[in-house]
N, CA, C, O and CB atoms as a CASP TS submission, in Angstrom:
PFRMAT TS
TARGET T0000
AUTHOR 0000-0000-0000
METHOD Language model
MODEL 1
PARENT N/A
ATOM      1  N   MET     1      -7.595  -7.061  14.704  1.00  0.00           N
ATOM      2  CA  MET     1      -7.995  -5.718  15.024  1.00  0.00           C
ATOM      3  C   MET     1      -9.374  -5.437  14.451  1.00  0.00           C
ATOM      4  O   MET     1      -9.537  -4.628  13.538  1.00  0.00           O
ATOM      5  CB  MET     1      -6.976  -4.717  14.502  1.00  0.00           C
ATOM      6  N   GLU     2     -10.322  -6.100  14.990  1.00  0.00           N
ATOM      7  CA  GLU     2     -11.683  -5.978  14.482  1.00  0.00           C
ATOM      8  C   GLU     2     -12.266  -4.594  14.820  1.00  0.00           C
ATOM      9  O   GLU     2     -12.250  -4.163  15.973  1.00  0.00           O
ATOM     10  CB  GLU     2     -12.574  -7.098  15.066  1.00  0.00           C
ATOM     11  N   GLY     3     -12.773  -3.923  13.800  1.00  0.00           N
ATOM     12  CA  GLY     3     -13.423  -2.634  13.996  1.00  0.00           C
ATOM     13  C   GLY     3     -12.444  -1.482  14.155  1.00  0.00           C
ATOM     14  O   GLY     3     -12.870  -0.365  14.447  1.00  0.00           O
ATOM     15  N   ARG     4     -11.169  -1.708  13.976  1.00  0.00           N
ATOM     16  CA  ARG     4     -10.181  -0.651  14.130  1.00  0.00           C
ATOM     17  C   ARG     4      -9.506  -0.341  12.801  1.00  0.00           C
ATOM     18  O   ARG     4      -9.502  -1.164  11.886  1.00  0.00           O
ATOM     19  CB  ARG     4      -9.139  -1.044  15.173  1.00  0.00           C
ATOM     20  N   SER     5      -8.954   0.814  12.712  1.00  0.00           N
ATOM     21  CA  SER     5      -8.266   1.241  11.491  1.00  0.00           C
ATOM     22  C   SER     5      -6.789   0.845  11.581  1.00  0.00           C
ATOM     23  O   SER     5      -6.186   0.862  12.654  1.00  0.00           O
ATOM     24  CB  SER     5      -8.415   2.785  11.275  1.00  0.00           C
ATOM     25  N   HIS     6      -6.233   0.492  10.434  1.00  0.00           N
ATOM     26  CA  HIS     6      -4.818   0.152  10.340  1.00  0.00           C
ATOM     27  C   HIS     6      -3.982   1.348   9.920  1.00  0.00           C
ATOM     28  O   HIS     6      -2.774   1.220   9.722  1.00  0.00           O
ATOM     29  CB  HIS     6      -4.615  -0.987   9.361  1.00  0.00           C
ATOM     30  N   LEU     7      -4.604   2.498   9.784  1.00  0.00           N
ATOM     31  CA  LEU     7      -3.942   3.691   9.298  1.00  0.00           C
ATOM     32  C   LEU     7      -2.758   4.084  10.177  1.00  0.00           C
ATOM     33  O   LEU     7      -1.683   4.393   9.663  1.00  0.00           O
ATOM     34  CB  LEU     7      -4.929   4.830   9.217  1.00  0.00           C
ATOM     35  N   GLY     8      -2.941   4.074  11.458  1.00  0.00           N
ATOM     36  CA  GLY     8      -1.856   4.437  12.396  1.00  0.00           C
ATOM     37  C   GLY     8      -0.649   3.514  12.312  1.00  0.00           C
ATOM     38  O   GLY     8       0.499   3.952  12.385  1.00  0.00           O
ATOM     39  N   ILE     9      -0.937   2.228  12.156  1.00  0.00           N
ATOM     40  CA  ILE     9       0.143   1.251  12.021  1.00  0.00           C
ATOM     41  C   ILE     9       0.922   1.513  10.730  1.00  0.00           C
ATOM     42  O   ILE     9       2.152   1.477  10.710  1.00  0.00           O
ATOM     43  CB  ILE     9      -0.420  -0.198  12.034  1.00  0.00           C
ATOM     44  N   GLY    10       0.181   1.776   9.662  1.00  0.00           N
ATOM     45  CA  GLY    10       0.844   2.035   8.378  1.00  0.00           C
ATOM     46  C   GLY    10       1.706   3.271   8.424  1.00  0.00           C
ATOM     47  O   GLY    10       2.832   3.263   7.927  1.00  0.00           O
ATOM     48  N   ILE    11       1.188   4.346   9.021  1.00  0.00           N
ATOM     49  CA  ILE    11       1.970   5.573   9.100  1.00  0.00           C
ATOM     50  C   ILE    11       3.189   5.377   9.996  1.00  0.00           C
ATOM     51  O   ILE    11       4.273   5.867   9.677  1.00  0.00           O
ATOM     52  CB  ILE    11       1.105   6.728   9.621  1.00  0.00           C
ATOM     53  N   ALA    12       3.028   4.677  11.100  1.00  0.00           N
ATOM     54  CA  ALA    12       4.174   4.432  12.001  1.00  0.00           C
ATOM     55  C   ALA    12       5.254   3.636  11.288  1.00  0.00           C
ATOM     56  O   ALA    12       6.434   3.973  11.387  1.00  0.00           O
ATOM     57  CB  ALA    12       3.720   3.680  13.277  1.00  0.00           C
ATOM     58  N   LEU    13       4.873   2.586  10.572  1.00  0.00           N
ATOM     59  CA  LEU    13       5.859   1.810   9.830  1.00  0.00           C
ATOM     60  C   LEU    13       6.528   2.644   8.736  1.00  0.00           C
ATOM     61  O   LEU    13       7.740   2.567   8.533  1.00  0.00           O
ATOM     62  CB  LEU    13       5.204   0.580   9.219  1.00  0.00           C
ATOM     63  N   GLY    14       5.723   3.436   8.043  1.00  0.00           N
ATOM     64  CA  GLY    14       6.264   4.283   7.004  1.00  0.00           C
ATOM     65  C   GLY    14       7.255   5.316   7.531  1.00  0.00           C
ATOM     66  O   GLY    14       8.302   5.539   6.924  1.00  0.00           O
ATOM     67  N   VAL    15       6.936   5.931   8.633  1.00  0.00           N
ATOM     68  CA  VAL    15       7.829   6.921   9.224  1.00  0.00           C
ATOM     69  C   VAL    15       9.124   6.253   9.711  1.00  0.00           C
ATOM     70  O   VAL    15      10.212   6.807   9.555  1.00  0.00           O
ATOM     71  CB  VAL    15       7.125   7.651  10.391  1.00  0.00           C
ATOM     72  N   ALA    16       8.995   5.084  10.289  1.00  0.00           N
ATOM     73  CA  ALA    16      10.195   4.363  10.767  1.00  0.00           C
ATOM     74  C   ALA    16      11.123   4.030   9.601  1.00  0.00           C
ATOM     75  O   ALA    16      12.324   4.297   9.657  1.00  0.00           O
ATOM     76  CB  ALA    16       9.791   3.061  11.511  1.00  0.00           C
ATOM     77  N   ILE    17      10.567   3.455   8.565  1.00  0.00           N
ATOM     78  CA  ILE    17      11.363   3.063   7.403  1.00  0.00           C
ATOM     79  C   ILE    17      11.882   4.322   6.693  1.00  0.00           C
ATOM     80  O   ILE    17      13.042   4.368   6.283  1.00  0.00           O
ATOM     81  CB  ILE    17      10.518   2.182   6.425  1.00  0.00           C
ATOM     82  N   GLY    18      11.027   5.341   6.548  1.00  0.00           N
ATOM     83  CA  GLY    18      11.434   6.583   5.911  1.00  0.00           C
ATOM     84  C   GLY    18      12.530   7.297   6.682  1.00  0.00           C
ATOM     85  O   GLY    18      13.420   7.895   6.078  1.00  0.00           O
ATOM     86  N   SER    19      12.478   7.244   8.006  1.00  0.00           N
ATOM     87  CA  SER    19      13.510   7.867   8.821  1.00  0.00           C
ATOM     88  C   SER    19      14.862   7.158   8.596  1.00  0.00           C
ATOM     89  O   SER    19      15.901   7.806   8.471  1.00  0.00           O
ATOM     90  CB  SER    19      13.111   7.827  10.324  1.00  0.00           C
ATOM     91  N   ALA    20      14.824   5.848   8.549  1.00  0.00           N
ATOM     92  CA  ALA    20      16.057   5.111   8.312  1.00  0.00           C
ATOM     93  C   ALA    20      16.644   5.437   6.958  1.00  0.00           C
ATOM     94  O   ALA    20      17.855   5.615   6.825  1.00  0.00           O
ATOM     95  CB  ALA    20      15.814   3.625   8.424  1.00  0.00           C
ATOM     96  N   ILE    21      15.787   5.517   5.949  1.00  0.00           N
ATOM     97  CA  ILE    21      16.259   5.867   4.611  1.00  0.00           C
ATOM     98  C   ILE    21      16.754   7.309   4.585  1.00  0.00           C
ATOM     99  O   ILE    21      17.765   7.602   3.947  1.00  0.00           O
ATOM    100  CB  ILE    21      15.141   5.666   3.569  1.00  0.00           C
ATOM    101  N   GLY    22      16.056   8.210   5.269  1.00  0.00           N
ATOM    102  CA  GLY    22      16.469   9.601   5.339  1.00  0.00           C
ATOM    103  C   GLY    22      17.801   9.785   5.992  1.00  0.00           C
ATOM    104  O   GLY    22      18.603  10.596   5.528  1.00  0.00           O
ATOM    105  N   VAL    23      18.073   9.059   7.060  1.00  0.00           N
ATOM    106  CA  VAL    23      19.357   9.135   7.732  1.00  0.00           C
ATOM    107  C   VAL    23      20.454   8.597   6.808  1.00  0.00           C
ATOM    108  O   VAL    23      21.543   9.164   6.726  1.00  0.00           O
ATOM    109  CB  VAL    23      19.323   8.348   9.063  1.00  0.00           C
ATOM    110  N   ALA    24      20.153   7.509   6.122  1.00  0.00           N
ATOM    111  CA  ALA    24      21.134   6.917   5.195  1.00  0.00           C
ATOM    112  C   ALA    24      21.456   7.880   4.064  1.00  0.00           C
ATOM    113  O   ALA    24      22.602   7.941   3.619  1.00  0.00           O
ATOM    114  CB  ALA    24      20.607   5.589   4.618  1.00  0.00           C
ATOM    115  N   MET    25      20.465   8.636   3.589  1.00  0.00           N
ATOM    116  CA  MET    25      20.669   9.578   2.492  1.00  0.00           C
ATOM    117  C   MET    25      21.105  10.962   2.991  1.00  0.00           C
ATOM    118  O   MET    25      21.332  11.866   2.187  1.00  0.00           O
ATOM    119  CB  MET    25      19.391   9.704   1.672  1.00  0.00           C
ATOM    120  N   ASP    26      21.219  11.125   4.283  1.00  0.00           N
ATOM    121  CA  ASP    26      21.572  12.403   4.918  1.00  0.00           C
ATOM    122  C   ASP    26      20.548  13.489   4.573  1.00  0.00           C
ATOM    123  O   ASP    26      20.901  14.650   4.370  1.00  0.00           O
ATOM    124  CB  ASP    26      22.985  12.851   4.478  1.00  0.00           C
ATOM    125  N   ASN    27      19.279  13.092   4.512  1.00  0.00           N
ATOM    126  CA  ASN    27      18.178  14.018   4.270  1.00  0.00           C
ATOM    127  C   ASN    27      16.959  13.504   5.022  1.00  0.00           C
ATOM    128  O   ASN    27      16.050  12.916   4.436  1.00  0.00           O
ATOM    129  CB  ASN    27      17.879  14.167   2.738  1.00  0.00           C
ATOM    130  N   LEU    28      16.958  13.734   6.317  1.00  0.00           N
ATOM    131  CA  LEU    28      15.936  13.164   7.191  1.00  0.00           C
ATOM    132  C   LEU    28      14.547  13.687   6.864  1.00  0.00           C
ATOM    133  O   LEU    28      13.578  12.929   6.911  1.00  0.00           O
ATOM    134  CB  LEU    28      16.264  13.458   8.638  1.00  0.00           C
ATOM    135  N   SER    29      14.432  14.956   6.538  1.00  0.00           N
ATOM    136  CA  SER    29      13.084  15.508   6.262  1.00  0.00           C
ATOM    137  C   SER    29      12.460  14.870   5.034  1.00  0.00           C
ATOM    138  O   SER    29      11.255  14.619   5.007  1.00  0.00           O
ATOM    139  CB  SER    29      13.153  17.031   6.068  1.00  0.00           C
ATOM    140  N   LEU    30      13.269  14.606   4.020  1.00  0.00           N
ATOM    141  CA  LEU    30      12.740  13.924   2.805  1.00  0.00           C
ATOM    142  C   LEU    30      12.316  12.507   3.155  1.00  0.00           C
ATOM    143  O   LEU    30      11.264  12.053   2.705  1.00  0.00           O
ATOM    144  CB  LEU    30      13.811  13.895   1.659  1.00  0.00           C
ATOM    145  N   GLY    31      13.109  11.800   3.945  1.00  0.00           N
ATOM    146  CA  GLY    31      12.784  10.424   4.324  1.00  0.00           C
ATOM    147  C   GLY    31      11.504  10.351   5.124  1.00  0.00           C
ATOM    148  O   GLY    31      10.667   9.485   4.869  1.00  0.00           O
ATOM    149  N   ILE    32      11.333  11.243   6.088  1.00  0.00           N
ATOM    150  CA  ILE    32      10.111  11.256   6.877  1.00  0.00           C
ATOM    151  C   ILE    32       8.891  11.579   6.026  1.00  0.00           C
ATOM    152  O   ILE    32       7.839  10.956   6.170  1.00  0.00           O
ATOM    153  CB  ILE    32      10.231  12.256   8.007  1.00  0.00           C
ATOM    154  N   GLY    33       9.040  12.555   5.143  1.00  0.00           N
ATOM    155  CA  GLY    33       7.924  12.935   4.256  1.00  0.00           C
ATOM    156  C   GLY    33       7.515  11.779   3.375  1.00  0.00           C
ATOM    157  O   GLY    33       6.327  11.480   3.252  1.00  0.00           O
ATOM    158  N   LEU    34       8.475  11.132   2.765  1.00  0.00           N
ATOM    159  CA  LEU    34       8.163   9.954   1.926  1.00  0.00           C
ATOM    160  C   LEU    34       7.578   8.830   2.759  1.00  0.00           C
ATOM    161  O   LEU    34       6.668   8.130   2.315  1.00  0.00           O
ATOM    162  CB  LEU    34       9.424   9.455   1.195  1.00  0.00           C
ATOM    163  N   GLY    35       8.102   8.651   3.978  1.00  0.00           N
ATOM    164  CA  GLY    35       7.596   7.615   4.866  1.00  0.00           C
ATOM    165  C   GLY    35       6.136   7.818   5.238  1.00  0.00           C
ATOM    166  O   GLY    35       5.362   6.863   5.314  1.00  0.00           O
ATOM    167  N   ILE    36       5.771   9.069   5.469  1.00  0.00           N
ATOM    168  CA  ILE    36       4.355   9.338   5.803  1.00  0.00           C
ATOM    169  C   ILE    36       3.476   9.028   4.624  1.00  0.00           C
ATOM    170  O   ILE    36       2.408   8.440   4.793  1.00  0.00           O
ATOM    171  CB  ILE    36       4.151  10.802   6.236  1.00  0.00           C
ATOM    172  N   GLY    37       3.899   9.413   3.412  1.00  0.00           N
ATOM    173  CA  GLY    37       3.114   9.127   2.230  1.00  0.00           C
ATOM    174  C   GLY    37       2.954   7.642   1.978  1.00  0.00           C
ATOM    175  O   GLY    37       1.855   7.165   1.694  1.00  0.00           O
ATOM    176  N   VAL    38       4.057   6.911   2.082  1.00  0.00           N
ATOM    177  CA  VAL    38       4.010   5.458   1.853  1.00  0.00           C
ATOM    178  C   VAL    38       3.196   4.795   2.968  1.00  0.00           C
ATOM    179  O   VAL    38       2.408   3.885   2.711  1.00  0.00           O
ATOM    180  CB  VAL    38       5.457   4.851   1.791  1.00  0.00           C
ATOM    181  N   GLY    39       3.392   5.258   4.207  1.00  0.00           N
ATOM    182  CA  GLY    39       2.654   4.685   5.331  1.00  0.00           C
ATOM    183  C   GLY    39       1.164   4.918   5.227  1.00  0.00           C
ATOM    184  O   GLY    39       0.363   4.052   5.578  1.00  0.00           O
ATOM    185  N   LEU    40       0.798   6.079   4.749  1.00  0.00           N
ATOM    186  CA  LEU    40      -0.630   6.399   4.538  1.00  0.00           C
ATOM    187  C   LEU    40      -1.241   5.453   3.529  1.00  0.00           C
ATOM    188  O   LEU    40      -2.321   4.905   3.748  1.00  0.00           O
ATOM    189  CB  LEU    40      -0.806   7.856   4.064  1.00  0.00           C
ATOM    190  N   ALA    41      -0.546   5.267   2.428  1.00  0.00           N
ATOM    191  CA  ALA    41      -1.044   4.347   1.388  1.00  0.00           C
ATOM    192  C   ALA    41      -1.088   2.896   1.934  1.00  0.00           C
ATOM    193  O   ALA    41      -2.040   2.163   1.667  1.00  0.00           O
ATOM    194  CB  ALA    41      -0.131   4.423   0.105  1.00  0.00           C
ATOM    195  N   LEU    42      -0.093   2.508   2.670  1.00  0.00           N
ATOM    196  CA  LEU    42      -0.039   1.163   3.248  1.00  0.00           C
ATOM    197  C   LEU    42      -1.206   0.946   4.225  1.00  0.00           C
ATOM    198  O   LEU    42      -1.877  -0.085   4.186  1.00  0.00           O
ATOM    199  CB  LEU    42       1.316   0.941   3.969  1.00  0.00           C
ATOM    200  N   GLY    43      -1.430   1.927   5.091  1.00  0.00           N
ATOM    201  CA  GLY    43      -2.524   1.824   6.063  1.00  0.00           C
ATOM    202  C   GLY    43      -3.897   1.735   5.406  1.00  0.00           C
ATOM    203  O   GLY    43      -4.746   0.945   5.817  1.00  0.00           O
ATOM    204  N   LEU    44      -4.100   2.550   4.387  1.00  0.00           N
ATOM    205  CA  LEU    44      -5.380   2.505   3.658  1.00  0.00           C
ATOM    206  C   LEU    44      -5.555   1.166   2.942  1.00  0.00           C
ATOM    207  O   LEU    44      -6.657   0.619   2.901  1.00  0.00           O
ATOM    208  CB  LEU    44      -5.462   3.663   2.636  1.00  0.00           C
ATOM    209  N   ALA    45      -4.470   0.644   2.381  1.00  0.00           N
ATOM    210  CA  ALA    45      -4.541  -0.661   1.710  1.00  0.00           C
ATOM    211  C   ALA    45      -4.878  -1.770   2.716  1.00  0.00           C
ATOM    212  O   ALA    45      -5.670  -2.664   2.414  1.00  0.00           O
ATOM    213  CB  ALA    45      -3.200  -0.976   0.995  1.00  0.00           C
ATOM    214  N   MET    46      -4.286  -1.711   3.890  1.00  0.00           N
ATOM    215  CA  MET    46      -4.580  -2.716   4.920  1.00  0.00           C
ATOM    216  C   MET    46      -6.033  -2.617   5.389  1.00  0.00           C
ATOM    217  O   MET    46      -6.675  -3.636   5.643  1.00  0.00           O
ATOM    218  CB  MET    46      -3.626  -2.549   6.120  1.00  0.00           C
ATOM    219  N   ASP    47      -6.552  -1.387   5.504  1.00  0.00           N
ATOM    220  CA  ASP    47      -7.960  -1.187   5.878  1.00  0.00           C
ATOM    221  C   ASP    47      -8.895  -1.781   4.825  1.00  0.00           C
ATOM    222  O   ASP    47      -9.870  -2.458   5.151  1.00  0.00           O
ATOM    223  CB  ASP    47      -8.261   0.314   6.063  1.00  0.00           C
ATOM    224  N   GLU    48      -8.581  -1.517   3.567  1.00  0.00           N
ATOM    225  CA  GLU    48      -9.412  -2.028   2.475  1.00  0.00           C
ATOM    226  C   GLU    48      -9.389  -3.560   2.423  1.00  0.00           C
ATOM    227  O   GLU    48     -10.415  -4.204   2.201  1.00  0.00           O
ATOM    228  CB  GLU    48      -8.937  -1.451   1.134  1.00  0.00           C
ATOM    229  N   ARG    49      -8.217  -4.118   2.628  1.00  0.00           N
ATOM    230  CA  ARG    49      -8.087  -5.585   2.644  1.00  0.00           C
ATOM    231  C   ARG    49      -8.904  -6.191   3.770  1.00  0.00           C
ATOM    232  O   ARG    49      -9.560  -7.217   3.594  1.00  0.00           O
ATOM    233  CB  ARG    49      -6.614  -5.997   2.789  1.00  0.00           C
ATOM    234  N   SER    50      -8.858  -5.539   4.943  1.00  0.00           N
ATOM    235  CA  SER    50      -9.627  -6.013   6.101  1.00  0.00           C
ATOM    236  C   SER    50     -11.123  -5.947   5.810  1.00  0.00           C
ATOM    237  O   SER    50     -11.867  -6.866   6.154  1.00  0.00           O
ATOM    238  CB  SER    50      -9.290  -5.179   7.360  1.00  0.00           C
ATOM    239  N   LYS    51     -11.569  -4.850   5.172  1.00  0.00           N
ATOM    240  CA  LYS    51     -12.998  -4.724   4.863  1.00  0.00           C
ATOM    241  C   LYS    51     -13.438  -5.788   3.852  1.00  0.00           C
ATOM    242  O   LYS    51     -14.537  -6.331   3.963  1.00  0.00           O
ATOM    243  CB  LYS    51     -13.306  -3.314   4.314  1.00  0.00           C
ATOM    244  N   ARG    52     -12.590  -6.085   2.876  1.00  0.00           N
ATOM    245  CA  ARG    52     -12.951  -7.094   1.876  1.00  0.00           C
ATOM    246  C   ARG    52     -13.057  -8.481   2.533  1.00  0.00           C
ATOM    247  O   ARG    52     -13.935  -9.266   2.177  1.00  0.00           O
ATOM    248  CB  ARG    52     -11.905  -7.118   0.724  1.00  0.00           C
ATOM    249  N   ARG    53     -12.185  -8.775   3.468  1.00  0.00           N
ATOM    250  CA  ARG    53     -12.240 -10.072   4.138  1.00  0.00           C
ATOM    251  C   ARG    53     -13.518 -10.214   4.959  1.00  0.00           C
ATOM    252  O   ARG    53     -14.092 -11.299   5.049  1.00  0.00           O
ATOM    253  CB  ARG    53     -11.016 -10.258   5.035  1.00  0.00           C
ATOM    254  N   LYS    54     -13.961  -9.094   5.564  1.00  0.00           N
ATOM    255  CA  LYS    54     -15.185  -9.136   6.358  1.00  0.00           C
ATOM    256  C   LYS    54     -16.400  -9.327   5.489  1.00  0.00           C
ATOM    257  O   LYS    54     -17.345 -10.020   5.865  1.00  0.00           O
ATOM    258  CB  LYS    54     -15.334  -7.873   7.173  1.00  0.00           C
ATOM    259  N   ARG    55     -16.374  -8.698   4.298  1.00  0.00           N
ATOM    260  CA  ARG    55     -17.503  -8.817   3.371  1.00  0.00           C
ATOM    261  C   ARG    55     -17.477 -10.094   2.563  1.00  0.00           C
ATOM    262  O   ARG    55     -18.451 -10.413   1.881  1.00  0.00           O
ATOM    263  CB  ARG    55     -17.524  -7.648   2.440  1.00  0.00           C
ATOM    264  N   GLY    56     -16.379 -10.833   2.626  1.00  0.00           N
ATOM    265  CA  GLY    56     -16.180 -12.037   1.830  1.00  0.00           C
ATOM    266  C   GLY    56     -17.287 -13.066   2.052  1.00  0.00           C
ATOM    267  O   GLY    56     -18.075 -12.963   2.993  1.00  0.00           O
ATOM    268  N   SER    57     -17.327 -14.034   1.186  1.00  0.00           N
ATOM    269  CA  SER    57     -18.383 -15.047   1.241  1.00  0.00           C
ATOM    270  C   SER    57     -18.152 -16.050   2.359  1.00  0.00           C
ATOM    271  O   SER    57     -19.044 -16.833   2.684  1.00  0.00           O
ATOM    272  CB  SER    57     -18.481 -15.776  -0.086  1.00  0.00           C
ATOM    273  N   GLY    58     -16.958 -16.034   2.953  1.00  0.00           N
ATOM    274  CA  GLY    58     -16.711 -16.933   4.063  1.00  0.00           C
ATOM    275  C   GLY    58     -16.296 -18.318   3.637  1.00  0.00           C
ATOM    276  O   GLY    58     -16.199 -19.216   4.474  1.00  0.00           O
ATOM    277  N   ASP    59     -16.041 -18.523   2.322  1.00  0.00           N
ATOM    278  CA  ASP    59     -15.661 -19.849   1.835  1.00  0.00           C
ATOM    279  C   ASP    59     -14.149 -20.033   1.833  1.00  0.00           C
ATOM    280  O   ASP    59     -13.649 -21.044   1.340  1.00  0.00           O
ATOM    281  CB  ASP    59     -16.212 -20.073   0.432  1.00  0.00           C
ATOM    282  N   GLY    60     -13.416 -19.066   2.381  1.00  0.00           N
ATOM    283  CA  GLY    60     -11.964 -19.205   2.481  1.00  0.00           C
ATOM    284  C   GLY    60     -11.229 -18.700   1.249  1.00  0.00           C
ATOM    285  O   GLY    60      -9.999 -18.683   1.227  1.00  0.00           O
ATOM    286  N   SER    61     -11.958 -18.293   0.239  1.00  0.00           N
ATOM    287  CA  SER    61     -11.267 -17.807  -0.971  1.00  0.00           C
ATOM    288  C   SER    61     -10.780 -16.397  -0.728  1.00  0.00           C
ATOM    289  O   SER    61     -11.360 -15.632   0.042  1.00  0.00           O
ATOM    290  CB  SER    61     -12.202 -17.852  -2.219  1.00  0.00           C
ATOM    291  N   THR    62      -9.685 -16.075  -1.418  1.00  0.00           N
ATOM    292  CA  THR    62      -9.145 -14.720  -1.292  1.00  0.00           C
ATOM    293  C   THR    62      -9.540 -13.940  -2.506  1.00  0.00           C
ATOM    294  O   THR    62     -10.273 -14.444  -3.356  1.00  0.00           O
ATOM    295  CB  THR    62      -7.608 -14.724  -1.122  1.00  0.00           C
ATOM    296  N   SER    63      -9.075 -12.728  -2.609  1.00  0.00           N
ATOM    297  CA  SER    63      -9.487 -11.844  -3.680  1.00  0.00           C
ATOM    298  C   SER    63      -8.597 -12.024  -4.918  1.00  0.00           C
ATOM    299  O   SER    63      -8.011 -11.061  -5.413  1.00  0.00           O
ATOM    300  CB  SER    63      -9.452 -10.394  -3.203  1.00  0.00           C
ATOM    301  N   SER    64      -8.503 -13.273  -5.413  1.00  0.00           N
ATOM    302  CA  SER    64      -7.686 -13.517  -6.599  1.00  0.00           C
ATOM    303  C   SER    64      -8.282 -12.869  -7.838  1.00  0.00           C
ATOM    304  O   SER    64      -7.566 -12.630  -8.811  1.00  0.00           O
ATOM    305  CB  SER    64      -7.524 -15.008  -6.825  1.00  0.00           C
ATOM    306  N   GLY    65      -9.550 -12.588  -7.822  1.00  0.00           N
ATOM    307  CA  GLY    65     -10.175 -11.913  -8.933  1.00  0.00           C
ATOM    308  C   GLY    65      -9.669 -10.505  -9.097  1.00  0.00           C
ATOM    309  O   GLY    65      -9.677  -9.971 -10.206  1.00  0.00           O
ATOM    310  N   ASP    66      -9.224  -9.881  -8.007  1.00  0.00           N
ATOM    311  CA  ASP    66      -8.684  -8.519  -8.100  1.00  0.00           C
ATOM    312  C   ASP    66      -7.409  -8.499  -8.897  1.00  0.00           C
ATOM    313  O   ASP    66      -7.150  -7.542  -9.628  1.00  0.00           O
ATOM    314  CB  ASP    66      -8.434  -7.937  -6.716  1.00  0.00           C
ATOM    315  N   ARG    67      -6.599  -9.541  -8.772  1.00  0.00           N
ATOM    316  CA  ARG    67      -5.349  -9.596  -9.528  1.00  0.00           C
ATOM    317  C   ARG    67      -5.632  -9.681 -11.027  1.00  0.00           C
ATOM    318  O   ARG    67      -4.930  -9.068 -11.832  1.00  0.00           O
ATOM    319  CB  ARG    67      -4.496 -10.797  -9.076  1.00  0.00           C
ATOM    320  N   ASP    68      -6.649 -10.435 -11.393  1.00  0.00           N
ATOM    321  CA  ASP    68      -6.995 -10.558 -12.799  1.00  0.00           C
ATOM    322  C   ASP    68      -7.497  -9.247 -13.377  1.00  0.00           C
ATOM    323  O   ASP    68      -7.208  -8.922 -14.529  1.00  0.00           O
ATOM    324  CB  ASP    68      -8.036 -11.630 -12.984  1.00  0.00           C
ATOM    325  N   ALA    69      -8.240  -8.498 -12.590  1.00  0.00           N
ATOM    326  CA  ALA    69      -8.794  -7.225 -13.032  1.00  0.00           C
ATOM    327  C   ALA    69      -7.669  -6.198 -13.219  1.00  0.00           C
ATOM    328  O   ALA    69      -7.762  -5.331 -14.088  1.00  0.00           O
ATOM    329  CB  ALA    69      -9.841  -6.707 -12.016  1.00  0.00           C
ATOM    330  N   ASP    70      -6.626  -6.292 -12.421  1.00  0.00           N
ATOM    331  CA  ASP    70      -5.539  -5.343 -12.525  1.00  0.00           C
ATOM    332  C   ASP    70      -4.579  -5.658 -13.658  1.00  0.00           C
ATOM    333  O   ASP    70      -3.793  -4.794 -14.047  1.00  0.00           O
ATOM    334  CB  ASP    70      -4.795  -5.293 -11.242  1.00  0.00           C
ATOM    335  N   SER    71      -4.618  -6.859 -14.196  1.00  0.00           N
ATOM    336  CA  SER    71      -3.634  -7.237 -15.172  1.00  0.00           C
ATOM    337  C   SER    71      -3.982  -6.773 -16.585  1.00  0.00           C
ATOM    338  O   SER    71      -3.181  -6.975 -17.498  1.00  0.00           O
ATOM    339  CB  SER    71      -3.464  -8.711 -15.153  1.00  0.00           C
ATOM    340  N   GLY    72      -5.124  -6.170 -16.793  1.00  0.00           N
ATOM    341  CA  GLY    72      -5.498  -5.672 -18.113  1.00  0.00           C
ATOM    342  C   GLY    72      -4.656  -4.495 -18.537  1.00  0.00           C
ATOM    343  O   GLY    72      -4.281  -3.658 -17.716  1.00  0.00           O
ATOM    344  N   GLY    73      -4.357  -4.429 -19.838  1.00  0.00           N
ATOM    345  CA  GLY    73      -3.576  -3.306 -20.363  1.00  0.00           C
ATOM    346  C   GLY    73      -2.150  -3.380 -19.854  1.00  0.00           C
ATOM    347  O   GLY    73      -1.516  -4.433 -19.928  1.00  0.00           O
ATOM    348  N   GLY    74      -1.646  -2.284 -19.343  1.00  0.00           N
ATOM    349  CA  GLY    74      -0.335  -2.255 -18.715  1.00  0.00           C
ATOM    350  C   GLY    74       0.790  -2.619 -19.644  1.00  0.00           C
ATOM    351  O   GLY    74       0.551  -3.095 -20.753  1.00  0.00           O
ATOM    352  N   GLY    75       1.971  -2.412 -19.228  1.00  0.00           N
ATOM    353  CA  GLY    75       3.143  -2.769 -20.009  1.00  0.00           C
ATOM    354  C   GLY    75       3.294  -1.965 -21.278  1.00  0.00           C
ATOM    355  O   GLY    75       2.491  -1.073 -21.551  1.00  0.00           O
ATOM    356  N   GLY    76       4.302  -2.267 -22.047  1.00  0.00           N
ATOM    357  CA  GLY    76       4.493  -1.577 -23.310  1.00  0.00           C
ATOM    358  C   GLY    76       4.712  -0.114 -23.168  1.00  0.00           C
ATOM    359  O   GLY    76       5.855   0.336 -23.095  1.00  0.00           O
ATOM    360  N   GLY    77       3.669   0.638 -23.128  1.00  0.00           N
ATOM    361  CA  GLY    77       3.763   2.067 -22.971  1.00  0.00           C
ATOM    362  C   GLY    77       4.071   2.810 -24.279  1.00  0.00           C
ATOM    363  O   GLY    77       3.997   4.038 -24.341  1.00  0.00           O
ATOM    364  N   GLY    78       4.412   2.052 -25.309  1.00  0.00           N
ATOM    365  CA  GLY    78       4.722   2.707 -26.573  1.00  0.00           C
ATOM    366  C   GLY    78       3.457   2.952 -27.389  1.00  0.00           C
ATOM    367  O   GLY    78       2.414   2.341 -27.151  1.00  0.00           O
ATOM    368  N   ASP    79       3.575   3.866 -28.363  1.00  0.00           N
ATOM    369  CA  ASP    79       2.417   4.154 -29.190  1.00  0.00           C
ATOM    370  C   ASP    79       2.456   3.439 -30.522  1.00  0.00           C
ATOM    371  O   ASP    79       1.612   3.666 -31.389  1.00  0.00           O
ATOM    372  CB  ASP    79       2.306   5.622 -29.417  1.00  0.00           C
ATOM    373  N   GLY    80       3.456   2.561 -30.679  1.00  0.00           N
ATOM    374  CA  GLY    80       3.542   1.795 -31.920  1.00  0.00           C
ATOM    375  C   GLY    80       4.178   2.580 -33.049  1.00  0.00           C
ATOM    376  O   GLY    80       4.202   2.107 -34.184  1.00  0.00           O
ATOM    377  N   GLY    81       4.682   3.739 -32.776  1.00  0.00           N
ATOM    378  CA  GLY    81       5.304   4.583 -33.804  1.00  0.00           C
ATOM    379  C   GLY    81       6.729   4.158 -34.097  1.00  0.00           C
ATOM    380  O   GLY    81       7.206   3.127 -33.621  1.00  0.00           O
ATOM    381  N   ASP    82       7.400   4.986 -34.901  1.00  0.00           N
ATOM    382  CA  ASP    82       8.793   4.676 -35.286  1.00  0.00           C
ATOM    383  C   ASP    82       9.678   4.662 -34.109  1.00  0.00           C
ATOM    384  O   ASP    82      10.877   4.420 -34.241  1.00  0.00           O
ATOM    385  CB  ASP    82       9.323   5.661 -36.290  1.00  0.00           C
TER
END
């Protein structure tokens, strides 16, 4: 999908999955709402991934450096107190 946005695909998938979850929980409006939110995030993530691949160096490497940057800090969550 060169030059196109993945946002619509993400929202459609999110609504479909959210609707199924909403029906299972007997709360369709909550499922659709959550599905739109998750689909929006998914579509934006797919767009960003597509842009990174286009800007890449072309040597076939993936964005493994992004995983290293995200691994800093995290975990624990405690303040070291009693």
